[in-house]
N, C-alpha and C positions, 0 to 999 in steps of 0.2 A: 062128328069126327074129332071132338075135343079141341085140342090146341093145334091140330094140324089142318092146314088149308092147302088144297092142291090147286095150283094155278099153272096152266100150261101156256108156254109162250108160243104164239102162232105167227106165221109169216103174214105180212101185209100183202093183200092182193095188189096187182099192178095198178088198178084204178085208184085204190085207197092210197097207195104210196105216192102216186102222182098228185093227189089232193093234199097229202101231208107235206109234200115238198114246198107247197105254197105258204105253209105256216100253220098257225093255230086254227083249228076248226071251232074251238070254243066249247063251253060246257054243254051247250044245247045238244051237240051231236056226240058228246062223251069221248072225243078223241082230241089229242093234242100232238103237234109235231114234236119229235124227240129233239131236244136241243143239246148238242154235245158240248162238252168242255174239253180242256186240254187232254190230248191223248185218247180221245174217244171218237169213233166214227159217227156219221149221221144216219146210218142205216137203222131203221126201227124194227123192233119185234114187239108183239103186243100180248097182253094177257087177256083172258076171257072174262074175268070176274072182278067186280069191285067189292070191297069190304066196307060196310057202313058201321061207324062207331058213334054211339050217342051216350048220353048219361044213363040211358036205360040198359044198354048191353055192354058198355065199356067198363074199364077199371079206373076208378077215381083215386088219385094220390091222396092218402089220408093226411098228408102234411098241410094241405090247403083246405081250410074250412068252408070256403064258399062253394056252393053248388049252383050250376047253371041249368036253365031250362034247355031241353034238347033243341028247340027251334032257334035258340040264341047262340049256341056254340056246339058244334058237332063236326065230324069229318068223315070222308070216305077216301079210301086209298086203294091202290093196286101196286103190285110188285111185278116187274117184268125182267126178262132176261134179254137184254139188247143183243142185236145181231153181232156186235163186236165183243160179245161175251162179258160185258159189264152188267152190273145190277142196276136197274132203274126203279125208282119209286116216284109215283105220281099221287098227289093228294089235292083234294078240294076241301078247304076248311071254312065252314060257315061261322061267321063271327059278327056280332052287331056293333063292335067297336074295335078299331085297330090302333094299338099302342106299341111303340118301339122306342121309348125314351131312354132305355138303358143299352141299346144296341146300335152303335154308330154305323151308318151305312158304309159298306166297304171293309169293315173290320172282319178279321178271321179269328179273333180271340176276344170275345166279350160275353157278358152274362146274358145270353139269349134267353135263358130259362126264366128271366124276370119279365119277359115281354111276350107278345103274340109270336109264337114260333112253332115249327114242326121239328120233332126229334125222331131220329131213326137209330135204333139200338141193334147191334149184331152180337151174337155169341159165336165168334168166328171159329173157335176150336170145338164147339159143341159140348163143353164140359159142364154146362148148367151150374156154373159157380153161383152160390147163393149170396155172395158178398164180393163185389168187384171194387168196392170203395174203401176197404180197410176197416179196422176195428171200431172207428168212431162214426161210420156211416156219414161222413161229412164231406166238405169240399177239398179235402187233401187225400185223394185216393192213392192206394197202392197202384203201381203201374198196371194198366190194362193191356195185356199182351196179345189179345186176339179179339178185335172188334171194338166194342164200346159204343160211345154216344157221338152222333153226328147231328148237328142242329143248324137250322137256318131260320132267321127271323123274317117277319113279314116284309121287311124292307131290304132283304138280301144279305144282311150281316150274318156271319156264321161263327161257329166254334166247334172244334174237335179236340179240346183240351183234355177230355176224359175218354180218349180213344187210343187205340194202338198206333194209328197214323195221325199224329198230332199236328195241328195247324197246317194242314196240307190242302186246303180248299183251292181248287183250280189245278191241282196236280194229280192227286189220287182220287178226289171226288169233286163234284161241282154241280151246278144247276142254277135254277132261277126261282124267284118268288115274285109273283105279279098279281095285281088286283083281279079278282073274279067278280064279274057283274051279272046281275039278273034284272031284266026290265029297265036297264039304264042306271041302276043303282048298285053300289058295291055290296055284294053279299058276303065277301070274305076274301080269302087268298088262295091262289092256285100255286102249287109247288111242283117242280119237276126236277128230280135229282138223278145223278148217276154215281156209281161207286165202282172203282176197280177192286179186284179181289185182294189187293194189298191192304185195303181197309179192314179186312177180316184176318189179316196176317196168315193167309193161306194161298196156295197156288191156284190159279184159275183152273176150274174143272174142264175136262174135255168138252168141247161144244156139242158133240153129238150125244151126250149123256145127261139125264136129268140130275138135279142137285137139290139137296135139302138145306135150307138156310134157317137156323134158329134166330128169331128176331122179334122185335115189337116196334110199334110206331105210336107216337103220342103227340098231343098238342098241348101247349101252354097258353093260357089266356090272361091278359092283363087289360083291365077296363079303365083304370084311373091313374096309371103311373105308379112308380115304386115297385113293390114286390108283385110277383105273379098272384092272381086270384085263385086259379085252380089249374089242374092238369088232368087230362083224360087219356088213358092208354087203351090200345086194342087188347093186349094181354099183359098181365103182370101181377105182382104181389102188391096189394094196396098199401102196405106199410113202407116198402122200399122198391117201388116198381122200376126205378132207374138203375138199381144195383143188383137185383136178384134175378139172375138169368134162369133160375130153375122154373120160373113161371112164364117165361117167354113163349110165344107161339112158334109155329114152324110154317114156312112157305116152301112148297116143293115146286121148283122151277123146271119146266120141261126142257127137253133138248132143243138146241137151235136147229131148225130145219136145214137139210142139206142144201148147199148153195148160198147160204147167207153168212156162214162163218168165214 
């Protein structure tokens, strides 16, 4: 299916919803309670598929020369349409060393890309712009008017400086980053995020209709402090994956079942 992935949002059964109300089920059962931020309800809706991204099938950012073994750094994610008609993104990032020295905990405007982090990119207007960062492809972007980059570090620090909804964590988007453990040891980081449609600079679609979201998801990995060592994307142009929307993938979110909107 190329760059298009169909993910249908499904209603949680009553028994599942009751279990989720108690909190996180953990990675073992593959389910996590939806944690709402400001302006979002707690009602969950779920997707049916996880997308696995490794060094073997993902897109590596050419800017970073270091390459990591798949067992040391990889991720899986899913995109959901929450029952309150927000977009949810959940990810488990496997990482053998967690470093967040450039991202002060609590910050909503810091260089998360230098550290272990998760980034979500939206092409809100679907124009497939090949250059959202201006003629220099540098850190002084032209205004991103529809979507852009939303990032959260492994310690919960965030940045949306390169997005249409700038510095709005806790208002137009939110979420958590928390340790993910296997066998009593930390395996990496679990992320659970929500986004209002304002983050894509577009009105919320009707709850009863499916919607296509051009986007991509990536992780940055820092093992020793200082600059990031490498970045791995689900879909993208290896040369400028953060700025070239033409190579983003597509997620098709199903309609919200009647009675949940």
